[in-house]
N, C-alpha and C positions, 0 to 999 in steps of 0.2 A: 216310204212315207210320199203320199201321192203329192205331186207339185200343183202350182196353181199359176196360171197364164196372168202375165201382164198386158191387159187388153187382147185385142184380136191380131195385133201384130207386134207384139213384143214376146220376150222370151218366157218359158216356164221357169218359175223360181221356187223353192223351199216355202211351205206355206207361212213362214215367219222370217223377217228381215232383221238384220242387226244395224240399229242406229248407233253411230260412233260419237255423236256429238258431245255428249257429257263426259267423255274420254279426254275432253281438251277444254270445254268451257261451260259456262253458265250454271253448272250444279256445284260448283265449288272444287276444290283440289282432288285430282283422281290419282291412283298408284299407277305409274306407268308398267312396270312389271306384271301388275294384274290385269291391267288393260290388254297386253298383248296375249296373256294367258287366257282371257275372256274371247278373244278374236279367234284364238287357236281353237279353242273348245267349240265354238260355235261353227266354225269351217268344219272341224270333224264330225260335228253333230250332222252335218249335210247343210247347214244354212248358207246359201250362196250370195245373197243379195246384202250388200254391204252399203249403207248410206253414209256420205259425209257432206260438207260443205267447205269451198275454199275459204269461207270466212269463218270456221270454227277454229277458235285460236289463231286466227289470222296466219293459217298455213299448217298449225302444229297438227291437227287431225289428219290433213292428208301426208305429212311426214310419216304419222305414226302408222297409218295404215300402208305407206309405201315399205316400211320395214316388214310387217307382216306378209305383204305380198310376196316378199322374198322367200318365204317360208311353204310357199303352197302354190298350186297350180294356178296360175293366173286366168288361164284360158275356162276355167271351169267356174269362175265368180263372176258376178255381175256388179260392176263399180257404179252406183248411183250418184251423182254430184251436183249440188246446187251453187248457183254462182249469183253474182250482181250485187249482194250486200257489201257496202264498202264501210272499211272501219280507220280510225286514225291510230296513232302509236299507244294511245290510252286504252284502246279498245272500244270506244265509243262508235256507234254506228253515226254514219256521216251522209247517208244515201244510199240509192241504188243505181244501178248501170245496167239497163237491158239493151244498150245501143249495139249495132252491128259489131262496131268497132272493139266494144266493151266484150261482147261475147266472146270474139276470137282471141282478145288479149288475157282474158281470164281463163279460158280452154288452153292456151299455151303454156301458161303457168301452172295449171294443174296436172297437164301430162308430164311436165318436168319433175313437180313435187311427187307425183304418184311412180314416176319412173316407167309409165306405160304408154303404148302408142295410140291409146284410144280409150275412150268413155262408154260405158254402155249404155247409161241413160244420163243425158244432160238436161238440166232445168234451171230457169231463172227461180230463185228463192222467194222473189215477190214481184209483182207486176209493176214495172217501171213507167208510173203516170205520164211521162214524158215522150214514150215511146210506145207506138203503135204495136201491140202483140205480134202483129203479121210481121214488121221488121224483126224483132226478136227471134220468132220462129224462123223466119226465112233465113237470118244468118247461121242458126244452128244447123237448118236444112243443108246449107253449104258445106258445113264441117262433116255432116254424114255424106255427103257425096264426096268428100275427099277423103273419108275413111278414120276420122278422127274421133266420130261419134256414132255408136251404133243406132240408139233410139232417142227420141226426143220426149221429155216429160215437163209436166207442169206443176206449180205449188201454189195453193193457197188462192185459186182465182175462181170467180164465179161462171155461172153456165154461159153468160153471153161471151166471156172470153175464151172460154174452152172452146166454142164453136168455132169463133174466129180462127183459133190457133189450129184447129184441126182442118181448116179448109186450107191450110198454108201447106201442112205436112201431118200424116200420121202422129197422132199422140198416143203414146203407149200406156201412160198412167198419169193420175192426178196425185200428188203428195199432200194431204191435208188432216187437221186433227180431227178424229174421230174415234169417240169412246162414249161409254154410258152418260158422261156428264157432257158431251158435247155431241150433239145429234142433228146440229142444223143442216147438214149435208143431205139428209134424208128428203128433205122437201121438193128441192129442185136440182142441187148439184150432182147427186148419185144418178137419179132417174137420167139426167142429160149424159153423164159418163157411160151409162148403160146402154142408152140409145146410139150412142157412136162407137162402142165396143171399146171404151177406154177402163183400164182398171184403176183401181185405187190402192195406193199404199197410204196407211193409216198410221200416222205418229200419234203420239200422246194417249196411246190407248189407256195407260194407267192414270191419265190427268197428270203428267208430272209427280205421280208418286201418291197423289190422294186417293187413288183407288189400290194402292198396292196394301192396305189394311195395317200398314206400320208407321202412318204418319203420326207425329207426336205434337200435340199442341203447343209444347215448350220449344220447339225446333226455330225460334225466332230469329235465330243467327243464320238459318239455311237460304241461301240466294232465292229459294222459290218461294219464301214469303212475301215477295214484292208483287207476288200475283194477285188480282183481287180475290180470287177463290180461297186463299190461304191466309185471309185477314179477317180478324173480327168475328162478328156475327156469321159472316158468309162460312169462314172455317168451322164454325159451331155446326152449322145446318148441314155442309157438305160431309161432315164426319157423322153424321147423324145418319145420313143416306149409306155411308160405309157400313155402319152397323146393321141397318137392314139388309145390305148386300151381303154381309157375314153370315148371317142367319141361312141365307140359301147356299152359300158356299159350304158351310158344315153339314148340310143335309147332303149335299154331293160329294163330301170326304175331301174337299178341296180348299185351297187358300182362295182369299178373297181375289189377288192378283190374277190366279190361274182363271177364275170364273169370268172376270171383267175381259181378259184375253179372248177367253173361248168364246164370249158374246160376240165380240167383234168378228172371230172366224166364222161365226155361225150366220152372219149377216150376208154371206155371199162367197161364192167360190171365187169372184172379180176382185175380193178384197185381201190384201196381204198385210197384216199387222207388222209394224216397226217396233221393236222391243229394243229400248235404251239401256240395255244392261251393262253396268260397268265393273261387274264382278262375276265371277263363275257361280256363286251362288244364286245370283238373280237370274242368270242365263238358266241355269236348271230349274229353277221355279217357272220361267216363261215356257221352257220346252214342255214342262209338264202340262200345260194347257192344252197341247196337241193330243193328250191322253183322254180329255173329257169330251164326251159326245153328249150334247145339248139335243135333247127332244124338244118338240115345239112347246110342250109344257113347261120345260127348264128355261127356255127363252123367256116365256110368258111370265114366270115367276120371278126372275131377274129385273125384268122391265116393270114390274109392279114394285119391286123393293126400289128400283132406282127409275121412275118415271121420265118420260121426256119432258125437257123444259123444267126439270126441279131443281138443277145446278143454282147456286147462288153466287153471284158474280160473274163478270166477264172473264174469258181466257187470257185476255191480255189488259194492260192498261189502256187508257184511252188513244194513247200515242200508239200503241201496238195495234188496237183496234183498226186505227184509221188507214193503216197500211196494208189491210187485208182486202183485197178485192172480193174474196169470198163472203165477205161480211157487209157489202154494199146494200144488201137489201134491208138490212135492219141492226139496230144495237140494243136488242133487248137483253144480252147478257147472257141468253140460252145456248150459246153455239159457240 
């Protein structure tokens, strides 16, 4: 399987990365044994980019990954870690810390939880509005020089912040939501990354399950139902888009989810989709997207089924949107 580069200065990785967040947080209870089996299956399939955050389950996700690392060759894996989001004992978010001291404190705890001497890619989960990005990246750069971090990444920031960060230290990738329903990065952020030689690790490629082809309108008890796109008329509209996509998928002999992932893969060799599979069944489905070869006419058909800016509702609530430096250009709910 041909690997993809994380920017011009980062490592080459498998075309799909595994996002571990849902194994610890946000999407309801997960089966620990199945989580480990899924991680093992992903690594055995060749996946080497494993994405976590120190705030996923307030450390639980890193401890889960630590156990998995004991079963595999650490040196062939690329650990991508987000930091900076602070939580209280109830799990509520209480702010962000991108200060130089916060960077080093968070990294020290991450290295301890993961049981490793370095992180391959370290990135602030959100921009700390109190701290210039130059100071945050500068502190991570010191950790690169010390050997505790291999590369620096960013998450959910806009073009101006990307440029300022890259002026301090090479940035290997921007982690940001990108899917058929969230295409706002195409206007300015993605061109900026390409100009600067920065890769994109795309999360939310299935829009938190909306594009899985399996979402049931009656899943009101699912934690994801709090997102605007999963509510009321927004949900009805968005599921209508999914049915249009299903028609294209059936012509390709594929699942809706596979076509949605294949579309992201087709948008550029500098984009690595992160799949948040919590079970082996879903992992195998995602890996099947690698077998789809989308010609230009296939991509066009997919984009006719789900046009840009056709999603109903914002990807987060107003509070969540306000935390996104990547959304500073507008709040039209389309990205």
